C-alpha positions in Angstrom: 0.0 0.0 0.0 1.3 3.5 -0.8 0.4 6.9 0.4 0.2 10.0 -1.9 -0.2 13.6 -0.8 -1.1 15.8 -3.7 0.1 19.4 -3.3 0.4 19.3 0.5 0.5 22.8 2.0 1.3 22.3 5.7 4.7 20.8 6.7 3.4 19.3 9.9 0.8 17.2 8.1 3.4 15.9 5.6 5.8 15.2 8.4 3.2 13.2 10.3 2.5 11.2 7.1 6.3 10.6 6.9 6.3 9.3 10.4 3.3 7.1 9.7 5.1 5.8 6.5 8.1 4.9 8.7 6.0 3.2 11.3 4.1 1.0 8.7 6.8 0.5 6.0 4.5 2.1 3.4 6.0 4.3 0.7 5.1 8.1 0.8 4.7 10.1 -2.4 4.5 13.9 -2.5 3.2 15.6 -5.6 4.4 19.1 -6.4 3.9 21.9 -5.9 4.5 21.6 -2.2 3.5 24.4 0.2 6.9 24.1 1.9 10.5 23.1 1.3 11.8 19.6 2.0 14.4 21.5 4.1 11.6 22.9 6.3 12.4 22.5 10.0 8.8 21.9 10.9 8.6 19.1 8.3 11.7 17.5 9.8 10.4 18.0 13.4 7.0 16.4 12.6 8.8 13.4 11.3 11.2 13.4 14.2 14.2 11.1 13.8 12.3 8.7 11.5 13.2 10.3 8.2 16.0 7.7 7.5 13.2 5.0 7.6 10.9 6.8 5.1 10.7 5.6 1.5 10.0 9.1 0.0 9.4 10.0 -3.6 8.6 13.5 -4.8 6.9 13.9 -8.2 6.8 16.9 -10.4 3.1 16.4 -11.2 0.2 13.9 -11.2 1.2 12.4 -14.6 4.7 11.7 -13.4 3.4 10.0 -10.3 1.0 7.9 -12.4 3.9 6.9 -14.7 5.9 5.7 -11.7 3.0 3.8 -10.0 1.5 2.1 -13.0 4.1 -0.7 -13.5 4.3 -1.5 -9.7 1.4 -4.0 -9.7 -0.3 -6.4 -12.1 -3.6 -4.5 -11.4 -4.3 -1.4 -13.5 -3.5 1.8 -11.6 -7.0 3.1 -12.1 -8.3 0.1 -10.1 -5.7 0.7 -7.3 -6.5 4.4 -6.7 -8.4 5.3 -3.6 -9.2 9.0 -3.7 -9.9 10.5 -0.3 -12.4 13.4 -0.5 -14.7 15.1 2.0 -17.2 15.4 -0.9 -18.8 12.1 -2.0 -17.8 8.6 -2.6 -18.1 5.6 -0.3 -17.4 5.5 3.4 -13.9 4.4 4.4 -15.6 1.7 6.5 -17.5 0.2 3.5 -14.6 0.0 1.0 -12.9 -3.3 0.3 -9.2 -2.5 0.1 -6.4 -4.5 -1.6 -2.8 -4.7 -0.5 -1.5 -2.8 -3.6 -4.0 0.1 -3.3 -2.7 3.7 -3.6 -4.3 6.0 -1.0 -4.4 9.5 -2.4 -5.1 12.7 -0.4 -5.4 16.3 -1.5 -4.1 19.5 0.0 -5.5 21.0 3.2 -7.3 24.0 1.7 -8.7 22.6 -1.6 -8.6 18.8 -1.5 -7.8 16.9 -4.6 -7.6 18.7 -7.9 -10.2 18.2 -10.7 -7.6 16.4 -12.8 -7.4 13.7 -10.2 -11.1 13.5 -9.4 -12.7 13.9 -12.8 -14.2 10.6 -14.1 -13.2 8.7 -11.0 -16.4 8.9 -8.9 -16.2 5.2 -8.1 -12.7 5.6 -6.6 -13.7 8.3 -4.1 -13.6 7.5 -0.4 -14.7 9.7 2.5 -14.5 9.5 6.3 -17.9 10.0 8.0 -18.1 13.2 10.0 -20.9 15.2 11.6 -22.9 17.8 9.6 -21.5 21.3 9.9 -17.8 20.1 10.1 -16.0 20.8 6.8 -13.3 18.1 7.1 -10.8 16.3 9.3 -7.2 17.3 9.6 -5.1 15.8 6.8 -2.7 14.0 9.1 -5.5 12.4 11.1 -7.3 11.3 7.9 -4.1 9.7 6.4 -3.5 7.8 9.6 -7.1 6.6 10.0 -7.3 5.7 6.4 -4.0 3.8 6.2 -4.6 1.6 9.2 -8.2 0.9 8.2 -7.1 0.0 4.7 -4.3 -2.2 5.9 -6.6 -4.2 8.2 -9.4 -4.5 5.6 -6.9 -5.6 3.0 -5.5 -8.3 5.3 -2.0 -6.8 5.3 -0.2 -7.8 8.5 0.4 -4.8 10.8 3.9 -4.2 12.2 4.7 -6.7 14.9 5.3 -4.5 18.0 4.8 -5.4 21.6 5.0 -1.8 22.8 8.8 -2.0 23.4 10.9 0.7 21.8 14.5 0.6 20.8 15.9 3.4 18.6 16.7 2.5 15.1 20.5 2.7 14.4 19.9 5.5 11.9 17.8 7.6 14.4 20.8 9.6 15.5 21.6 10.8 12.0 20.6 14.3 11.2 18.5 13.5 8.2 16.1 15.9 6.5 13.5 14.8 4.0 15.5 16.6 1.3 18.3 14.2 2.0 16.3 11.0 1.3 13.7 12.1 -1.3 13.9 10.5 -4.7 12.5 12.7 -7.5 10.6 11.8 -10.6 
């Protein structure tokens, strides 16, 4: 399963997604333009010392992301996309996820762009919230969606008994810019 943030604007949310990617072993993709620099101290801080564990790819645009993702599974990319939107689709808790799904989230102020949503109504997923609330925080939605999707797809969760031992690379002063691969 892979996580995609399209045009994220707030470094803290992207940093939280990075930490989540490290914790689950899922790849994180960021689609430009970004509302921050990969050198941003808030981005680094939100991801703490886990950036060496993050498999991070930054893509110039949606089409480059799609070109990278398409050959990574025997299933067609269109069938693997799960487009998270506060506006329409099926409830997160009613979707049957697959291990090779790609969870796609839009920017904090506008959501996913039309080029991503148009013609893909059946791929939309939403998190149920009370009337009068516009949306959930992006980092919260990504976390809830990923763990729900992993469980529903039958993907084994990380084996952790609650013990913590720092990863050997945790002491390295690594910024997201240091580890990001670009396409």
